[in-house]
ROFITI-459220 format. One record per atom (N, C-alpha, C): residue number from 0; atom name; y, z negated, x negated. Coordinates in steps of 0.001 Angstrom, whole numbers, m for minus. Example, Ala and Ser with C-alpha at 12.3 -4.5 7.8 and 13.67 -1.06 7.14 Angstrom:
<pts>
[pt 0 "N" [m5690 m7800 m13190]]
[pt 0 "CA" [m4500 m7800 m12300]]
[pt 0 "C" [m3300 m7800 m13200]]
[pt 1 "N" [m2250 m7080 m12850]]
[pt 1 "CA" [m1060 m7140 m13670]]
[pt 1 "C" [30 m7870 m12900]]
</pts>
This chain:
<pts>
[pt 0 "N" [m1410 m34 m793]]
[pt 0 "CA" [1 m349 87]]
[pt 0 "C" [1210 66 m873]]
[pt 1 "N" [1011 m639 m2034]]
[pt 1 "CA" [2367 m1048 m2832]]
[pt 1 "C" [2293 507 m3578]]
[pt 2 "N" [1679 1265 m3908]]
[pt 2 "CA" [1396 2554 m4937]]
[pt 2 "C" [2007 3409 m3916]]
[pt 3 "N" [1751 3604 m2550]]
[pt 3 "CA" [2075 4352 m1379]]
[pt 3 "C" [3922 4109 m1430]]
[pt 4 "N" [4307 3167 m1237]]
[pt 4 "CA" [5713 2574 m1290]]
[pt 4 "C" [6437 3135 m2700]]
[pt 5 "N" [5980 3141 m3298]]
[pt 5 "CA" [6604 3187 m4653]]
[pt 5 "C" [6293 5083 m4862]]
[pt 6 "N" [5436 5342 m4362]]
[pt 6 "CA" [5247 6957 m4678]]
[pt 6 "C" [6450 7459 m3497]]
[pt 7 "N" [6727 7175 m2391]]
[pt 7 "CA" [7533 7450 m1302]]
[pt 7 "C" [9275 7102 m1776]]
[pt 8 "N" [9018 5812 m2278]]
[pt 8 "CA" [10840 5633 m2687]]
[pt 8 "C" [10955 5639 m4080]]
[pt 9 "N" [10464 6104 m4981]]
[pt 9 "CA" [10926 6293 m6138]]
[pt 9 "C" [12131 7070 m6647]]
[pt 10 "N" [12533 8083 m5741]]
[pt 10 "CA" [13805 8629 m6175]]
[pt 10 "C" [14763 7694 m5651]]
[pt 11 "N" [14807 7317 m4439]]
[pt 11 "CA" [16071 6503 m3830]]
[pt 11 "C" [16247 4974 m4541]]
[pt 12 "N" [15103 4925 m4717]]
[pt 12 "CA" [15302 3251 m5835]]
[pt 12 "C" [16084 3733 m6878]]
[pt 13 "N" [15963 4680 m7543]]
[pt 13 "CA" [16233 5301 m8883]]
[pt 13 "C" [17544 5429 m8843]]
[pt 14 "N" [18194 6207 m7443]]
[pt 14 "CA" [19690 6603 m7351]]
[pt 14 "C" [20277 5160 m7002]]
[pt 15 "N" [19675 4434 m6309]]
[pt 15 "CA" [20481 3279 m5899]]
[pt 15 "C" [20617 2282 m7240]]
[pt 16 "N" [19651 2365 m8225]]
[pt 16 "CA" [19850 1546 m8999]]
[pt 16 "C" [20962 2000 m10070]]
[pt 17 "N" [20853 3069 m10433]]
[pt 17 "CA" [21612 4420 m11338]]
[pt 17 "C" [23379 4071 m10594]]
[pt 18 "N" [23454 3885 m9213]]
[pt 18 "CA" [24789 3876 m8727]]
[pt 18 "C" [25358 2496 m8844]]
[pt 19 "N" [24318 1527 m8545]]
[pt 19 "CA" [24645 354 m8605]]
[pt 19 "C" [25339 145 m10099]]
[pt 20 "N" [24381 257 m11166]]
[pt 20 "CA" [24963 43 m12621]]
[pt 20 "C" [25987 696 m13003]]
[pt 21 "N" [26400 1710 m12137]]
[pt 21 "CA" [27581 2203 m12615]]
[pt 21 "C" [28904 1475 m12062]]
[pt 22 "N" [28794 1401 m10724]]
[pt 22 "CA" [29522 796 m9759]]
[pt 22 "C" [29550 m1208 m10750]]
[pt 23 "N" [28537 m1304 m10777]]
[pt 23 "CA" [28755 m2883 m11878]]
[pt 23 "C" [29813 m2825 m12867]]
[pt 24 "N" [29178 m1738 m13540]]
[pt 24 "CA" [30130 m1818 m15030]]
[pt 24 "C" [31807 m1232 m14611]]
[pt 25 "N" [32002 m657 m13821]]
[pt 25 "CA" [33733 m202 m13374]]
[pt 25 "C" [34246 m1257 m12878]]
[pt 26 "N" [33461 m2076 m11745]]
[pt 26 "CA" [34079 m2863 m10975]]
[pt 26 "C" [34181 m4490 m11761]]
[pt 27 "N" [33670 m4533 m12677]]
[pt 27 "CA" [33448 m6235 m13393]]
[pt 27 "C" [34289 m5590 m15144]]
[pt 28 "N" [35462 m5064 m15381]]
[pt 28 "CA" [35873 m4967 m16448]]
[pt 28 "C" [36055 m6081 m17279]]
[pt 29 "N" [35480 m6221 m18533]]
[pt 29 "CA" [35616 m7066 m19544]]
[pt 29 "C" [36656 m6739 m20604]]
[pt 30 "N" [36981 m7850 m21282]]
[pt 30 "CA" [38023 m7558 m22654]]
[pt 30 "C" [37464 m6432 m23509]]
[pt 31 "N" [36053 m6717 m23758]]
[pt 31 "CA" [35380 m5751 m24532]]
[pt 31 "C" [33907 m6021 m24342]]
[pt 32 "N" [33158 m4471 m24647]]
[pt 32 "CA" [31860 m4568 m24216]]
[pt 32 "C" [31069 m4542 m25503]]
[pt 33 "N" [30091 m5604 m25826]]
[pt 33 "CA" [29543 m5077 m27135]]
[pt 33 "C" [28489 m4224 m27173]]
[pt 34 "N" [28683 m3219 m27583]]
[pt 34 "CA" [27827 m2259 m28192]]
[pt 34 "C" [27243 m1977 m29392]]
[pt 35 "N" [26284 m1424 m29573]]
[pt 35 "CA" [25882 m1239 m31112]]
[pt 35 "C" [26702 m100 m32133]]
[pt 36 "N" [26977 m328 m33241]]
[pt 36 "CA" [27805 184 m34149]]
[pt 36 "C" [27243 2136 m33832]]
[pt 37 "N" [25846 2111 m33721]]
[pt 37 "CA" [25690 3146 m33665]]
[pt 37 "C" [26122 3972 m32826]]
[pt 38 "N" [25981 3459 m31258]]
[pt 38 "CA" [26927 3807 m30328]]
[pt 38 "C" [28271 4052 m29848]]
[pt 39 "N" [28738 3488 m31035]]
[pt 39 "CA" [30362 3006 m30687]]
[pt 39 "C" [31021 4074 m30457]]
[pt 40 "N" [30946 5364 m31213]]
[pt 40 "CA" [31549 6783 m31054]]
[pt 40 "C" [31485 7204 m29509]]
[pt 41 "N" [30608 6930 m28741]]
[pt 41 "CA" [30263 7911 m27437]]
[pt 41 "C" [31369 7540 m26480]]
[pt 42 "N" [31797 6373 m26405]]
[pt 42 "CA" [33093 5938 m25484]]
[pt 42 "C" [34357 6685 m25913]]
[pt 43 "N" [34551 6806 m27337]]
[pt 43 "CA" [35889 7688 m27679]]
[pt 43 "C" [35896 8995 m27555]]
[pt 44 "N" [34422 9521 m27402]]
[pt 44 "CA" [34132 10984 m27285]]
[pt 44 "C" [34422 11370 m25705]]
[pt 45 "N" [33523 11130 m24808]]
[pt 45 "CA" [33749 11138 m23726]]
[pt 45 "C" [34286 10147 m22220]]
[pt 46 "N" [34922 8850 m22917]]
[pt 46 "CA" [35631 8021 m22155]]
[pt 46 "C" [34691 6877 m21819]]
[pt 47 "N" [35420 5761 m21372]]
[pt 47 "CA" [34780 4912 m20830]]
[pt 47 "C" [34081 5088 m19324]]
[pt 48 "N" [34639 5611 m18602]]
[pt 48 "CA" [34295 6373 m17176]]
[pt 48 "C" [32898 7259 m17481]]
[pt 49 "N" [32840 8321 m18376]]
[pt 49 "CA" [31791 9207 m18444]]
[pt 49 "C" [30741 7954 m19177]]
[pt 50 "N" [31122 7376 m20234]]
[pt 50 "CA" [30236 6308 m20661]]
[pt 50 "C" [29520 5516 m19565]]
[pt 51 "N" [30158 5207 m18797]]
[pt 51 "CA" [29516 4099 m17481]]
[pt 51 "C" [28324 5190 m16649]]
[pt 52 "N" [29028 6180 m16418]]
[pt 52 "CA" [28277 7171 m15928]]
[pt 52 "C" [27312 7402 m16458]]
[pt 53 "N" [26677 7612 m17931]]
[pt 53 "CA" [25460 7934 m18960]]
[pt 53 "C" [24963 6675 m18753]]
[pt 54 "N" [25407 5824 m18414]]
[pt 54 "CA" [24571 4494 m18376]]
[pt 54 "C" [24043 4231 m17232]]
[pt 55 "N" [24720 4466 m16353]]
[pt 55 "CA" [23996 4639 m14576]]
[pt 55 "C" [22809 5466 m14502]]
[pt 56 "N" [23096 6869 m15176]]
[pt 56 "CA" [22006 7884 m15118]]
[pt 56 "C" [20516 7378 m16262]]
[pt 57 "N" [21058 6749 m17120]]
[pt 57 "CA" [19873 5872 m18250]]
[pt 57 "C" [19392 5076 m17045]]
[pt 58 "N" [19947 4291 m16546]]
[pt 58 "CA" [19551 3062 m15654]]
[pt 58 "C" [18573 3773 m14585]]
[pt 59 "N" [18988 4451 m13824]]
[pt 59 "CA" [18030 5620 m12902]]
[pt 59 "C" [16850 6199 m13619]]
[pt 60 "N" [16839 6618 m14639]]
[pt 60 "CA" [15753 7072 m15122]]
[pt 60 "C" [14530 6357 m15362]]
[pt 61 "N" [15411 5307 m16322]]
[pt 61 "CA" [14321 3838 m16347]]
[pt 61 "C" [13326 3433 m15341]]
[pt 62 "N" [14376 3271 m13983]]
[pt 62 "CA" [13746 2867 m12889]]
[pt 62 "C" [12807 3630 m12415]]
[pt 63 "N" [13110 5319 m12392]]
[pt 63 "CA" [12177 6253 m12038]]
[pt 63 "C" [10873 5830 m12895]]
[pt 64 "N" [10976 5811 m14352]]
[pt 64 "CA" [9789 5766 m15166]]
[pt 64 "C" [9092 4509 m14559]]
[pt 65 "N" [9610 3397 m14157]]
[pt 65 "CA" [8776 2261 m13543]]
[pt 65 "C" [8595 2369 m12619]]
[pt 66 "N" [8910 3264 m11526]]
[pt 66 "CA" [8313 3428 m10190]]
[pt 66 "C" [7103 4428 m10179]]
[pt 67 "N" [7270 5392 m11313]]
[pt 67 "CA" [6108 6239 m11357]]
[pt 67 "C" [5271 5315 m11845]]
[pt 68 "N" [5089 4410 m12610]]
[pt 68 "CA" [4168 4165 m13684]]
[pt 68 "C" [3220 2804 m12200]]
[pt 69 "N" [4356 2242 m11919]]
[pt 69 "CA" [3692 1511 m10547]]
[pt 69 "C" [2761 2195 m9745]]
[pt 70 "N" [3609 3719 m8970]]
[pt 70 "CA" [2755 4491 m8202]]
[pt 70 "C" [1453 5093 m8968]]
[pt 71 "N" [1193 4934 m10175]]
[pt 71 "CA" [226 5551 m10817]]
[pt 71 "C" [4 6925 m10822]]
[pt 72 "N" [1281 7737 m10737]]
[pt 72 "CA" [1559 9064 m11016]]
[pt 72 "C" [1961 9455 m12325]]
[pt 73 "N" [1679 10589 m12466]]
[pt 73 "CA" [2215 11548 m13631]]
[pt 73 "C" [3308 12161 m13406]]
[pt 74 "N" [4232 12141 m14474]]
[pt 74 "CA" [5325 12637 m14214]]
[pt 74 "C" [5741 14355 m14148]]
[pt 75 "N" [4645 14844 m14055]]
[pt 75 "CA" [4407 16599 m14089]]
[pt 75 "C" [4655 16945 m12514]]
</pts>
């Protein structure tokens, strides 16, 4: 039953998680965001808003991978 739920709801769940991650980062501004030095150049190139969109997409893809593994499906 859980596998069927995750196979049906994998895309809506990943979209909601990605959207919420972006929404949370935009609406909870901090003085500074601690990011690793290797990623420090990305907000300078694409801007903070684009960086937050990229993080939201990454969170959605990670959630999609977790839902696929819980549903027992392959990614093809």
